C-alpha positions in Angstrom: 27.8 68.8 -68.4 30.7 68.2 -70.8 33.2 71.1 -71.2 33.6 72.2 -74.8 36.9 74.1 -74.8 39.4 73.1 -77.5 41.8 71.8 -74.8 39.0 69.6 -73.3 38.2 68.2 -76.7 41.8 67.5 -77.5 42.3 65.7 -74.1 39.2 63.5 -74.7 40.3 62.7 -78.2 43.9 61.8 -77.2 42.6 59.6 -74.3 40.7 57.5 -76.9 43.8 56.9 -79.0 43.5 55.6 -82.5 41.8 52.2 -82.3 43.6 49.4 -83.9 46.9 51.0 -84.7 48.7 49.3 -81.8 50.3 52.4 -80.4 50.0 53.7 -76.8 49.7 57.4 -76.4 50.2 59.8 -73.6 49.5 63.5 -73.6 51.2 66.0 -71.2 50.8 69.7 -70.5 53.9 70.9 -68.6 56.3 73.8 -68.3 58.8 73.7 -71.1 61.8 72.4 -69.0 59.6 69.7 -67.4 58.2 68.8 -70.8 61.7 68.3 -72.2 62.7 66.1 -69.2 59.5 64.0 -69.5 60.1 63.5 -73.2 63.7 62.4 -72.7 62.6 60.0 -69.9 60.0 58.4 -72.2 62.6 58.0 -75.1 65.0 56.5 -72.6 62.4 54.0 -71.4 61.0 53.3 -74.9 63.9 53.7 -77.4 62.8 54.8 -80.8 64.5 52.0 -82.6 62.7 49.3 -80.6 59.3 50.9 -79.8 58.9 53.3 -82.8 58.6 56.1 -80.2 57.8 59.6 -81.4 56.3 62.9 -80.4 53.1 62.7 -82.4 52.1 66.3 -81.8 52.9 69.3 -79.7 51.8 72.9 -79.2 52.8 76.0 -77.3 50.2 76.8 -74.7 51.7 80.2 -73.8 53.4 81.2 -70.5 56.2 78.7 -71.3 53.9 75.7 -71.2 54.0 72.9 -73.8 51.4 70.3 -74.6 52.6 67.2 -76.4 51.5 63.6 -77.2 54.0 60.8 -77.4 53.2 57.5 -79.0 55.1 54.2 -78.8 54.4 50.5 -79.2 53.6 48.7 -76.0 56.2 46.0 -76.6 59.4 45.6 -78.5 58.7 41.9 -79.1 
């Protein structure tokens, strides 16, 4: 049986990505401090100028947890 909560739907949709736009997406749900560290690590590995990296969406899940999706190009070539 498929779970039908909004979070489950969002996770399934983000896992699909947007076909044909060339970006890779990753979605995380982490405590605020860990979310900040993870985003910084991604921007360090995939610099915005070369990979067009950006936080595509984010939301506060409550209890100091953040869910966010980062997108970037797979290659800087």
